[in-house]
N, C-alpha and C positions, 0 to 999 in steps of 0.2 A: 669741419664745416658745421654750421649752426644747426641746431635741432629743428628749426622751423622748416628748412628746406628738406632735410633728410626724412623727417617723419611724414611730411605731406607726400613726398615722392614714393616712399615705401608703401604708403597706403594705396597709391594708385597703380603701382606696378603689378602686372600679372605675369610673372615670370613662368616659363615652362617648367614642368616638373623635373626634367633633366636637360641640362645644357648640351646642345649639339653643335659641333663645329660645322659651319656652313660650307667650308672648303672641301670636306669629305663626308659629311653627313654622319660621322661617328660621334658618340657621346664623349664629353670631356672627362672621361674616367677610364679605368682599366678593367672594370668588371668586378663582380662579387666573388667571394669565396677564395679558395686556394688558387684557382687559375688567375683570378684577378691580382692577387698578391704576387704570383709568379711573374706575370706580365709586368707588374710594377717594378720588380727588381731587375728584370731583363732591360727595361727602359733605363734604370739607374746604371746598369752595367754599360749600356750603350753610351750614355753621357760621360761616364768615367773614362771609357776608351777614347772618346773624342777629345776630352780635356787633355789627356796624356799626350795624344798625338798632335793636337793643335799647339800646345805649349812648346813642343819640340825639345823637351828636356831629356837628354840621354839618361836613362835610369841607371846605367852602369858607370856614369861619370863620377870620379872620386873628388870630393870637395872639402871634407873636414876629417883630418886625422886618418886619411886613407879610406874613409867610409863613403859609400854611395847611397843614393836613394833606394837602391835595391836592398841594401843591408837594413836601412831604417824600416822599409816596407816589411821585410821578413820579421823583424822584431814586433812591429805593430800587428801583423797578422797572427803571430804566435800568441801575443797577449790577448788579442780578441778571441782566439779559439779557447784559451784558458778561461776567459770570462764566461764563454758559452758553456763550458764544462761545469763551471761553478753554478750556473743557473740550473743545469740538469740535476746537480746534486741537491739543489734546493727545491727540486720537483716543479720547476717552472717551464712553461712552453718555450722552446727555442726554434720553432719552425721558421718564423720570420727572420730570426737572427742567422740561422744557417743559410737561408736564401740570400741574405745580405752579404754574408761572408763569401759565398760562392760568386756572387755578382762582382764584387770588388776583385777577388782573386782571378777570376776569368779575364776581366778587363786588363789587369796588369800582366797576366800570363801571356796574352796575345802579343803584347809588345816585347816582353822579355825573351820570347822565342828568337827574336832577332838581336839579342844582346842589349836591348834597351832603346833602340832607335829603329823604327819600322819604315821600310821603303814606301814611297808614295803610292805605287801601284797596289800594294797590299792594303794600305789604308783605305783606298777606294773600294776594293772588293769587300772588305769587312764592313765598311760603311753601308754599302748596298745590301749586304747580307743581314745586318742588323735592322735596316729599314724594312726589309721584306718580312723578317721574323716578327717585328712589332706589328706590322700591318696585318699579317696573317692571323696573329693572335688576337688583335683588336676585332677583326671580322668574326673570328670564332667566338669570342666572348660576348659580342653584342648583336650579331646578325644570324646566329645559328639557332634554329628551333629544336634541334635534336643533338644527342651526344655524337652521332655519326658525323653530322656536319661540323660540330665543334672540333672533333678529332681531325677532320679533314683540314680545317683551317690551320690548326697547329702543325700538322704534318707538312703542309705546303710551306708554312713559314720556316720550319726547321730545315726543310729541304733546300730552301734558298740560302739559309745561313751556312749549310754544308757546302754549297757552291763557293761561297766566300772562303770557307776553311780550306777548300781544295787549292785555291790560289795561294792561300797563306802557307800551307804545308809544302807545296811543290813549287814555290816561287822561283828558286834558282834553276830547277829542272825545266820549268816552262820557258824561262829566259833562254836557256841553252838550245832548246828545240823549237824556238819561235819559227812559225811558218810551216811546221811539220806536225800537224795534229795527230794524236793517236785516236783510236776509236773511243776511248774513255774521255779524252779531251772534247771530242765532238759531242758526245752525249751530255757532258757537263755544260758545254756552251749552249746547246739547244735548250737544256733544262733551265739554265739561268735566264735566257730570253723569254721562254714560255711562261715561267713563274712570274717574272717581272710584269709582263703584259697582262697576265691574269689578275694580279694583285692591284695594278693601277686601274684596271677596269672596275674591280669590285670597290675600290676606295674612292676613285675620282670620276667614275663614269666612263662611258664608251668612247667619247670623242678623241681623247689623246691616244689610246691604244689603236683606234682605227687609223688615225693619221700615221702613227709609227708602223702599223701593219702595211699600209699602202707603200710607204717608203721601202720597207723590207721586201715586199713583193716586187718592187721596181728593181732592186738589186738582183733578184733571182730570175725575173722574167723580162726585164727591160730590153734585152737584146732582141726580143720579138716585136718591139714597137717600131713604127716607121720613123725614118730620119726627120728631124734632127733629135728626136727624143730617145733614140736607141743608144745602147752602149755595147761594148765588145763581148759582154757575157761573163758571168762569174759562177764558179761551182759552189755547191752548198758549203764545202769545206772552207773556201776562200771567204765567203760571207760570214760564216760563224767565227772564223779566226779574226776577222776584222772587227766584228761587233762585240764578241764576248771575251776576247783576249787583247792585251795591249791597251793603248790609251786613245783609241779613235772612236770606239763605240760607246757602250753603256758605262764604261769607266773613263770617259773622256773629261775634258775641261770642266763642263758643268758639274759632274760628280766630284771632281777635285775641289771645286769652290764650295759645293755643298758640304763636303767632309771637313772643310777647314773654316773659312770665313763665316759662311752662313750659319752653320751649327753653333759656332762660338757666339755669334751675335744673337741668335735665338735664345741661347742660355743666358746671355747678358740681359735680355729683355725679361726673361722669366724670373731671374733673381731681382731685377729692379722692381718688378711687380710685387714680389714678396716683401721687398723693403718698404713698400708703401708709396712708390713714386706716382702711380696712377691717381691715387686719392689726393696726393700733394698737388699734382698738376690740375686736377679738377677744382680743388679749393682755391688755388691761385687764380685760375680762370674765372671762377665765380666772384672772387673778390675784386678783380680788375674790371670785368666786363658785365657782371650781373645786373648792375644798375643802369646800364646804357640802353638806348633805344633797341628793342628786340633782344634784350639781355641774354635770355637762355640760348638763343640761336648763336650769338656771338661767343658764348661760353663753349658751345659745341665746337665751333671753328677753332677757338684758341686751344682748347684741351686736346683736340685731335692733332693740331700742329705740334704741341708740346710732346704728345705721345709719339708722334712721328720721329722725334729725335732719339728715341730709344727702341722703337719697334718699327720694323720695316714691312709689316703685314697689314695691308689695308683692310681686309675682311676681318682680321682679328681686332683691329681698332674699332670697327663698326660694332662688333659684339661687346667689346670691353667697355667702351664709353657710351654706346647707344642705349644701354639699359638705364642709364641715368638721364642722358640729355634728351632723348626723344620724348619720353613721357612729360618731361618738364616743358619742352617746347609746345607740346599739344595743350597742356593745361594753360599755358600762357596765352594761347590764341592762334598759333600757327596751325595750318591744316596738317592732317596726318601725312599726306603725300609730301608736302614741303619739308616737314620735320625729318622724315626719312631721307629725303633727297639731300638735305644739308648734311646729315650725318654720313651718308654714303660718300658724298663728294669730298667732304673735308677729311674723312678717314682714308680714302684712297690716296689723298695727297701725301699721306705718311710715307709712301714709297719714294717720293721725290724730295722729301724733307731732310736735309742734312742735320746732324752728321751721320746718323745711322740710317741710310737709305734702304730701299728694298733689296732683296737678294739679287735682283737683276743688276744692280750697280756693281756688286762684287764680281759677278760673272762678266759684266762689260769690261771692268778694269783688267781682268785676267785675259779676256779674249783679245782685246786690242792692245794689251801690254802697255798700259799707262798707269801711273800711280792713282790709287783710289782718291787721293786728295784732289786730283785734277777733275775727276768725275764730280766730286762734291762742289768744286769751284764752278763748274759749268751749270750745276743745278741750282745754285743759290738764288739768282735773280728770278728764274722761272718759278721756283717754289714760292717765293715771296709774292709774285704776281698771282699765282694760283690761289693762295690762301686769302690774298686781298680781294680777289674776285668773289670768293665764298662769303667773306665778311661783308662786302658791299651788297651782295644779293640779300643777305639777312637784313641789313640796315634798310634797304629800299622796301623790302616786303613788309618790314615792321612799320615803316613810315606810311605805307599804303593802307595798312590795317590799323594805324594809330595805336601800336603796341609799345608801351613804354617799359622802363626797366623794373626789376624787382626792388622791393624796399630794402634799404641798406641794413635794416635791423635783422633781416633774414640771411644776410650774407656774412661770410667770414672776413676777417681783416687780413689784408695781404701782408702787411709788415709783421703781424703776429705769427702768421703761418710761416713766413720766411725765417723768423727768429727760432721757431720751434724745429723746423725741418730743413734748414739750409744745407745741412751736411749730406742730404740725399743727392744734391747736385754735384758733389765732389767727384764721383766716378765718371760722370758725364763730362765734366770740365776737363778732367785728365785725358779722357778719351779724345775729345776734340783737339786738345793741345798736341797729343801724340800723332794724330792723323795729319795735322797741318805742319808738324815739325819734321815730317819726312819718314816717320816710322811706318812699317807695313801695317795694314789692317789687322793681320793676324796677331802681331805683337800688341797693337793698341787694344784689340779685343780681349786678349789674354790679361793684360794689365787691368782693363776696365772691369772684367769679370772678377779678378782677384780682389780688387778694391771693394767691389760691391759685396762680395762674400765677407771680407774683413769688416766692412761697415755693419752688416747684419749681425755678425757674431759679436763685434765690439759693443754694439748697442745693448745686446742681451747681458753682456758682462757688466757694463756701466750701470744698468738698472739694479744690479745687486750690490753696488758699492754704496756705502752709507753716507758719505759726506761729499759735498760739491768739490772740495779740494782734491779728493781721490779721483773723482771723475775727470776733472780737468787734467790731472797728472797722467791718467791713463790715456786720454785722447792725445795729449802731447807726445807721450812715449810711443804710442802706436803710430802716430804720424811720422816721427823721426825714424823709427825702425823700418816702416814701409818705404820711406824716401831712400834710406840707405840700401834697402834690398833692391829697389828698382835701379839704383845707380850701379849696383854690383852685378847681380845675376837674377834671372827669373826663378832660379832654384830656391833662393832665399825667400822670395815672395811666397812660394809654395810652403816653405817651412813655417813662415809667419802664420799663414792660414791654418796649417796643421796644429800649431801651438794654440791658436784661438779655439779651434775645434775641441782640443783636449781639455782646455779650461772649461768650456761650456758643458762638456760631458759630465762634469761633477756637480752640476746644479740643476734643479728642476726646471727653471726658466730656460737655462741653456740647452737642456735636452729637447725642450719644445722647439727652440730656435733651430737646433741641428736637424730636427725632423722636418721643419719648414724648408731648410736648404735641400734636403734629400727629395722632398716633394717637388721643389723647383727643378731639380735635375731630371726627375721622371717626366714632369710637364714639358720640359724642353725637348726631350726625345719624342714625345707624342706630337708636339707642335711642329717638329721637323718633318713629319711624314709627308704632307702634300708637296712641300718644297723638294725634299730629297728624292722622292719617287719621280716627280716631274723631271728633275735634272737627269736622273738615270735613264728614263725611257726616251727622252728627247735626244739622247746620245745616238739612238738609232737613226734619227734624221741627219745629224751631223755626220755620222759614219757613212750614210748613203752619199752625202755631198762629196766627201773626200775619196770614196771608193769609185764612184761612177762619173763624177764631174757634172752632176745635174745642175749645180749652181752656175756653171759656165753657160749652160744652155739657156736657163732662165735669164741670166745676166745679159746675154747677147740680145735677147728680145727686149728687155727693159731699156738697155742702152739705146737701141734703135728708136724707141719711143722718146726717151729723154733728150736725145740729140735735137729733136724737133721741138720738144716742149717739156722742160724739166718739171713744170707744174703738174703735167699729166702723170709723170713718173711718181711724183710725190703723192698725188691723189690715189693712184693705183696701190702704192705701198700702204697708205692709210686704210683703204677699203679692205685690202688683204688682211691687214692686222686686225681690223675690227671684226671681220667675218671669222677669222681664225679664233679670235678671243671669245666668240660666242660659245665655243665648246671647250676651250682649254684655258688654264690659268695664265697669268702674266708671264711667268718665267719661260715655259715652253713656247709661248707666243713670241716673246722677244727672241729666243734662240733661233727658232725656225725662220722668222721674218728677217732677222738680221743676217742670218746665213745666206738668204736669197737676195735681199734688197740692199743692205748696208754697203757691201762692196761696190755695187753698181752706183749708188749715190756718191760714193767716194770718187769713182771714175768720172762722175758728172760734176766734179769740183766742189762737192759738199764736204766741209771739214770732217775729219774722222769722228771726233766725239759727237758733233752735231748730228751726223748721219745715224749714229747708234741711239742718241737721245731721241731723235725723231721717232724711231721704231719703239723705243721704250715708252714714250708718252702715249702712243696710241694703243699699246698693250694695256696700259692702265685705263684709258678711256673705254676700252672694250668691256671692262667690268661695270661700267656705268651705263652702257648703251643698250637699250632694249633691242630685241625681245629677251635676250638672255643677259641679264645684268646681275652678276653674282653679288656685288656689294649692295645693290638695291634690294635683292631678295633676302639678303642677310638682315637688312633693316626692317623688312616687312612684318615679321612677327611682333617686333617691339612697337612699330607704328600702327599695327592692326589695319594695314592698308595693302592694296594690291602692289606686288613688286613691279608690275609694268608701270603703274602710275608714279611710283617712286622713281623709277628709272627715267621717265620723261622729265620729271622735275630736276633730277640729278644732271641730266644733259643740259638743261636750261641754265642751271647754276654753274656748271663746269665749262660753259661755252668757250671761255678764254683758253682753257686747256687744249681745245682743238686748234686754236689759232696760234698760240705761242710757238709750237714747233715750226710752223711755216715761216713765221717772222725770223726765227733763228737761222733757218736755212738761207734766207736772203740777206740777213744781217747777223753774222756769227757773234758780233760783239754782245748780243743779248745773252749769250752763254759765256761771255768773257774769253772768247777764242781769239787768237791773233789774226790780224787782217793785214795782208801785204800793203805796205805804204803808209800804215798808221802806227805811230809810235808815240810814247810820252804823253804830253798834254792832249795832242790831237786824238789819240786813241781813247782817252778817258772822256773827252768831250763827245766822241761818237757813242760811247757807252751811255752817257747821260741822255743823249738825244733819243736813242732807241728805247731806253727805259721810260722816258717821258711820253713818247709816242705810244708805246705799248700800254702804259697806264691809262692814258686818255682813251685809247680804243677800248680797253677793258671796261672803263666807267660807262662809256656810251653804249656798249653792248649790254651791260647790266641794266642800264636805264631803259633801253628799248625792250629788253626781255621782260622786266617786271612791270613796265608801264607806269613808272613813278620816278620823279626826281625830287623837286621841292613840293610838287603837287602832282596829282594824276595827269597822265599824258593823253592827248588825243591820238587817233590812229596815225595821222600824218606826222605828228611829232615823233612817234616811235619809229616810223619809217625814216624820217630825217636823221635821227640819231644812229640808226643802223647803217644807213648809207655813209655817213661821216666816218663811222668806225671802220667800215669795209675799205674806204679809200685810204685810211691811215695804215691798214694792213697790207694793201696791194702794193707790190714792188714794181710800180710802173712810173715813168717820169711824170712829174707834176701832181701825182695823186696825193702826196704828203701835203703839198701846199693847199690844194683844194680841200683836203680833209681837215686841216687846221682851221681854215676859214669857215667851213661849215660848222665845225665844232664850236668855234667862238660865237658865231651867230646863233646857234642853237641854245647855248648856255645863256648868252645875253638876253635873248628874247624870252626864254623861260623864266629867268629871274625877274625881268620887267613885268611879265604877265602874272607871275605868282604874287607879286607885290600889289598889283592892281585888283586881283580877284582873290579874296580870302579862301583858303582851303576848307571845305566843309568837314566837320568832325565825322570820323568813321567809327562806328561802334565795333566792338570786338565780335 
């Protein structure tokens, strides 16, 4: 990016002294001193364990001359130990090196205990154990004012990890005696639940633990409630066995998805960030949109949409891109509240932006047993409409305030940036191809992560090659080897990355790059905390549903309402999701609401994916809806404005996001879902029709909200536009026809009037 933009922005930014993650309020670091480094290497061990288990490569599988990865690993660990001994002999400190060695050895040792391929149940328990260990240590290092409190945090974290090790060590024995808990099993189960609830409370606030606690209390005491809310009654042993053992409670499907897809894609995003993708996306957005009307606001929308292709965390996007875009929008002339609202709205859209959608999309695919590519397919049109609405809001607001684009002299050149950094898109392109070619998200994520790491390491190697010919030959060779490895086995992909790592270990620039990769692994483990902990504790809610049949009770009530008026059932679902989202993140919000409402919507003839996407959308909207709007409050420090005011602006900008789910329920073609009786050309004509109608409604709502089209609108013109948009959305006979007529009259009259009366210039 040009110096003009960067220098002016850096001069105006007032960043906080220490970056804090708004999702859990903990700093984006591991702490100082020995305990900080210890936590860092625990996080690296966590990521290493997840990579091994996610890739699904049996470590004991023989592939070359009777050798397995276990043999190669043993040689590598011995060589590493010998190198550490050599450092001791030269009187150099090896404390960090020893912790690194133990971290890697521990991660591989956990898997080798099972012969190189770990059962899914054990992966989940160790995953939760690692999450709680990192969470307890983070609390100890950052929120403890005394040594006693710090020690307590570490002890609680290690206690939870020991719970995971209990399942790891006694896996077969626990399988054999399933349903017959010993006293020690009962103690371990209670401890696992109690520690998880405590740590989620400390990390994410009280709302989610209170919800989980209420459901747990219902399991134990619900038999005392009046009918129809009562159940047959369950003993403490039955509840603990259901929640803490097996795959129905805290180790259920959400934890499985967290331990596989979600963690892998979080790592993918962390490595892409290290590769410089965020800066690349910002530069491309600045080059393409910076000189347009309202340029900085459109840059914000575009960069957030691009970031959404590799990062599924809305709040993380707010923090990552908002540090640059919000001050730039303010300097350009947008109000602080509007700048924060644009950033919050466009960043939250990252969760619905293919190909790497939010963690909820992976949970949804696993829960309803459909390919992830089908979820992506359903999200494409709504995602485009969502970001188009954000873009339009910026365009209209800029027109209202007479804000033109930035000078081209201050902007980067798109073609130049593409020529310099096109290769950064390679892992993303391969990922998209694999997802739509029918491969599992786990395989696609593993390949995408491997290619990203190979790209980072290869770039460092190429920088040390003297001539362009050698660099070209290296890239061609690496591409051919990588392609052959992917066609053969993932094991060879791992060996390619290992060879590149070894090459980098023998150069100064390479060692710096290797350290950046290790940092990305640690960052990935830290970023997984809110997602993973939420997935684990929400298992209590799901476990309550499966144990007591509570979902059937709620479902019967909602079906009785929906039979009379499906719109009322949809509104109730929306309100429940928005209220629930005031206290808990999108993931548990989706899981709880979908467990209760999605099956009922399905029985009311709402298509399967559409019913779950309906819940998903309003889980996202909850983070924008005051009074508790997490994304808005994340943008508040950068905008230097009230989170409530930003939330109000965000809702105004994101209004189409509230409408699209309703339109999809009444016309599933908006999400590319099959409709009985529609096939071939007729189906695609229906898709075109609903897209045109939704786009027109979105434009009219944006115009009515901002109060500007080609010129400022009067109050009756805004009302006219809003009514026309509402009629286009309403699924009632003749409303479409009336809506199109009113829209045409509104646009025609406004154009005629704007040509007759010149628009007065508005100063900034």
